N, C-alpha and C positions, 0 to 999 in steps of 0.2 A: 504494500500500500504506500502511496506517495506521501511525502511529508506535507503536513498542513501548512498553508501559507496565509489563509484568511480566516476571519471569524465565521464566515458563512460555510467554509469547508469544514471547520470544526463542528459547527451545528449539524451539518449533514452527516458527519461521521458519528455524532452522538445518536442521531436518529437511527442510523444503520446498526449501531451496537445495541441499542435498546431493543430494536425489533428482533435481532438475531438472538439475544439472550432470552427474550420472552418465548421464542419459538424453540430454542434448543436446550435450555437449562431445565432438567427434570425437576418436578415439584419437590421430590425428596432431597434434592441438592440445594434447596433454599432454606435458610435459617441456620442457627448455630449447630455445629457438628460436635458430637461426643468425641472423646479422645480416640476411641477405637474406630471412628469413622473418617479420620483425617488420613489422606493418602500422602505418604512421605517419600515414596520412591525407594529405589534400591533393590538389590537382588533378593532380599528377604521379605519384602513388603507385598501384601496382597490387598486387593480392593475389598471394601466392606460390603459391596453389593454390585449387582450388574449395572445399576443406574450410575453408581459412582465411576465405574469403568467407562461407561458410555459418555458421561460428562467429561472425563479426562480426555478421552479420544477425540471428542468434538473440539475441545479447546486446543488440543495438541495440533489438530489439523489446521486450525486457524493461526497457529504460532503463538497462541495467547497463554501458554504456560510460562513463557519468557517474552512478553510482547515487545519490550524495548530492545531486545537483541537483534542484530542483523539476521536476515533470513538464512544466510549460509551457515549460521551457527545454531539454527533451530528456533529462532524467534520470528517475529512478524515485521520487524523494522519500523515499529511505530515511533513517532516523535514523543518527547516528554509530555506535551499537552494531550496527545492522544492516549497515552498510557494512563494519565490522570482521569480522562473521561471514562475509559474502560473500567477503572477501579470505582469511580463514582456510580456508574450504571450497575455494576455488579453489587455494590453496597445497597443501592436503591431497591433492587429486586431481591436482595438477600442471598445472592449466589455465593456458594462456597468456593474457595480457591481450589482449583482442580489438583494442584500440587503444592504442598507446604513450602513456604519461602524459608527454607532452612539454610544450613551452611553452604550448600552447593549453589542454590539458585540466587540467594540474596547476598552472599559474601564472596565465595571463591569466583563465581561467574563474573561479576563486575571487575574483580582484580585481574582475571585472565584477559578480559577485553582490553584492559589498559596496559598490562605488562607482558602478556603471553605472546609467543611467536605465532605465526599463522598455523604452523603444524600443531602447536599445543591447543590453540583455539578449536581447530577442526577435530582434534582427537577428543577433547573433554567437554566442550560446551554443548554440542548436540545431545550427548548422552545425559547431561544434567537436565536439559529441557525435556527430554523424553522420559525422565524419571527412572533411568536405568541404573544410575549410580547414586548411592547415598554417601555424603561426605561428613567428616567430623574435623574438628580444629585442634591441632597439636601445638598449642602456645604455652600455657602455664606449666610450671614444674614445681615440685615441692619447695625449691629454693628460688623460684622465679615466678612470682605472682604479680603484685603491683610493680615490682622491679623486673619487668619482663625482659629487659636487655641482659639480664643475668643468666639467660638460658645456658645450660651445660650439656644438654643432649648433643652428642658429638657425631658428626658425619665425616668419615675419613674417605679421602679421594683414592679410589682404587683403579683409576684409569678410565674405564668405560662406565663405571658406576660408583655410587657412594655406599659405604657400609656404616649403618647407624646403630649407636648404642646409647641408651638412656631411658628416661621415663617422662611421660606427660601426665598431668593430673587435671581434674575438673573438666575432662573431655566429654562434652555432651554427646550421648547416644553412640559412643564408640563401640558398644557391644553389638550394635546392629548396622554399623557403617561398613562400606566396602573399601573406601579410600580415606586417607587422612592427609591434610596439608599441614606441614610442620615448619616451625622456625628451629633451625639447628645450627650448632657452632661448627664452622668449617675452618676457622683459623683461631686457635686458642691463644695465639700470641698477639693478635690484633686488639684494638680497643673494643669495648663491649658491643657497640653497635656495628662496627666495621667488620667484625668477624662472623657475622650471621648470614645464613643463606635460607632461601624459601624452597622447600622440596615437596613434591607430591609422592605419596607412598601407598602402594597397594597393600591392604591389610590382610589379604588372603595368601599369606606366605609364612613359612616357618620363622619363628623368632618374635612374632607379634602375639602378645597376650593381653587380655583386658579383664579388669576387675571392677565391677560396679560399686558405687559408693552410695549408701543410703543417706538421704537428706532429711532435714528436720520435718519436711512435709510428708515423709513416709515414702517418697518416690526414690528411684535410683537412676535418674537420667544422667547423672555425672558418673564418670569412670576414671580409673587410672590405667594408662596404657604403658606397657613395658616393651621396649624395642631392644632385642638382643641379636646383634649381627644381622640386621634387617637391610635388605637391598633397596636402593632407590636409583633408578636409571638416570643417566646424565641428561637425557632429553626431557626429564621431568623437573629440571631446575628452572624455576621461574625467575626471570631477571638475571643479573650477573652474579657470579660467585662472590660471596662475602658482602653482597649488597642487598640481602634479603630484608633488612630492616625497613627499607623504603617500601617494599611490597607489603610487608607485614603491617606497617602503620596505615597504609591506605586501606587495607582490608579491615582494619579496626574501625575506620570511619563507616564502612558499609555495615559492620556489625552493630555499631551504635545506632545507626539509622534503623536497622531491624529491631533493636531493643526498644527504641522509642515508639515504634509502631505497635509492638507487643504491649508495651505499657499503656498506650493510648486506646487500643482497640479491643483487647481481649479480656476485659474484666467481667464478662458474663453479666449477671444481675447487678454487680457492683457499679455498672455504668449508669444505672438509674436509681441514684440515691434518693431523690425526692419521692419516688413511688415506694421505695423501701421504708422511708420514714413515715409516710402516710399509713402503710400497712401495719407497721409494728409499734409506732408511737401514737398515731391518731391525731386528729385535728380538733382545735378549739377555736370557734369563731373564724373558721377558714384558714387558720395558721397552725403550724406544727405545735403540739402541746408543750414540748420542752424548748424553752427559749434558747438555751445554750447550744443544744443540738441543732436547732433551726439555724443559728448563725454559722455553725460549722458546716452544715450541708450547703448553705447558700455560698459560703466562701469557696468550698470545693467545686461547686458548679461554675462559679466565676473563673476559677483557676483553669478548669477544663476548657472553657470558652477562650480564655486568653491563649492557652497552648495551641488550640486549633487555628486561631488568627495568626499567631506567630509562625506556625508551620506554613500557612498559606502565603504569608509575606515572604518567607524565605524561598518558597517555591517560585514566586513571581520574580524575586531578585535573581535567582539562579538562571532563569530564562533570559535575563538581560545581561548575564555574564558577571554579576556581582555575587561571588560565592564567599561566604564567611567560613574559614577553615575550622572555626570552633563551633559551628552551628550543630554538628552532629553530637558533640559533647553536651551542649546545652539541652538539646531535645531528649537525648538519652537520660540525662540526669533528671530533668523536670518530669518527663512522662513516667518513669519508673518510680520516682518518689511520690508522685501524685497517685499512682495506683496503690502504693502502700498505704497512703493516707486514707484513700477511699475504703480499703478493706478494714482499716482501723475504725472508720465510721460505721461500717456495716456491723461490726462486732458490738459497738456501742448501741446502735439502733435495735439490734435483734436480741440483745441480752442473752439470757440462758438458752434461747433458741439457736444461738450461734455456737453450738458445741458439737456439731456433727463431724464425722471423720470418714465417711464413705468415700471411695476413690472416684470422685467426679471432678477432679481439679481442672479449672479453666475452661470447662466446656458447657456449663449450664446457663440457661437464660431465664429460668423461673426461680422465684424466691423459695418456693416449696422444695425444689431440688437443692437450692443453694444451702438450705438449712442442714443438709446431710454432709456438706463438704466445706462450709465456709471457713472453719478453722484451718483446714489443710490449705485452702486457697490463700488465706491470710499469711500463713507461714511461707508459702511459695513466693508471694509477692516480695518478701524480704530478699530472696535470692536474686530477683531481677535488678535490685539496686547494686548488686555485686557483679553479676555476669556482664561480660562485655566491657569490663573496666568499672571499678567501684565508683560510687558517687563522689568519694573523696578525690579520686584520680580525675574525674571529669571537672570538679571544681578547680583543681590545680591547672588543668589545661585552660579553662576559662580565665583564671587569674593571670596566666602568662600571656595568652594570645589576645584576649580582649581588653583586660585591665592594664596589661603591661607591668604587672608586679614582678619583683625579682624572685628568683627561685632560691629559697633558703633551705630546701630540704636536701638531705643526703640520700643518694641512691634513688631519687625519685624516678618514676616512669617518664621516659623521654618522648613519649608519643604526643 
């Protein structure tokens, strides 16, 4: 599809998208999805139903699993405004994403588009868009969390390949992933950031072992990955040798964008705090009965509106070429902290009704179901303020890049 040049063309595109979605999105694929109904791709994943498979195939045929990617890499070649229209129309109709925007689609893919060779793009991007490969992220280590440049996982140059030894931790969904993208140390004598390379590693080989880590929410999405004499081919080096920190930092920006979207959009029933307040607290003279809770709910609603307006402003500025490099840190920080606040409010509003623990994290849209899982959801919301770079790290980035404050920390993350 050609690039949009005029407002009229974008309006026409919206009409076409709306009509296509209404005709092709199955009714069962509209509305919130349970965890076991989300299609994540990869060799171990199956569709939850025939209609979920049909929906995925229809969107894949349009190139709309990765709509902004060029067609030769499995996308549709849509412009940024067109992608925004597509998302708006899917949201209007309640269409589920045909493929989860995980580490492959939302993080590695954009990094490959920027830093990958043509061969690397053709090899990996279409497989991501088709949901054939599920990726995980090998960044953090037991001694390299916020100080990410302290990675010690070593990759030794063996001529035609690298040999990797070390461990990665807090690796989301490593136990079901097919490949892992890693920051590894290829020059132990160079400065912390100069001696790091960015490698793609096939996990289906000897020497790769994975141990799930149980979280406070009761889930085990995080894992520790052990790499013992694991092979990585030279053609899967992204960017230059010892220059992987540049690639890794850019990918972190994509991750923070993803985290801000998760924080803003996936709160289930917590996204409608006024209705929750009316249901559990009740009204007096048309107002929420508890004045302090009324003020907290109103403030949270205003904060959410401010976030949406700020995101819209940043989008319009980006279209005109004015990109704030700290914007991803700001939105990641604010959206995930806001989600945590909203779950705190849900607990306050629901009282003893908010003591459920059934495994329905992040997937419910009704308050009746939310009662069964709200404590688990509240606990998980805390993890989002850490994943993708903790709130403290994001504040450091904002302080340096926006406010111009001096860096007074030792060993701080240089992202």
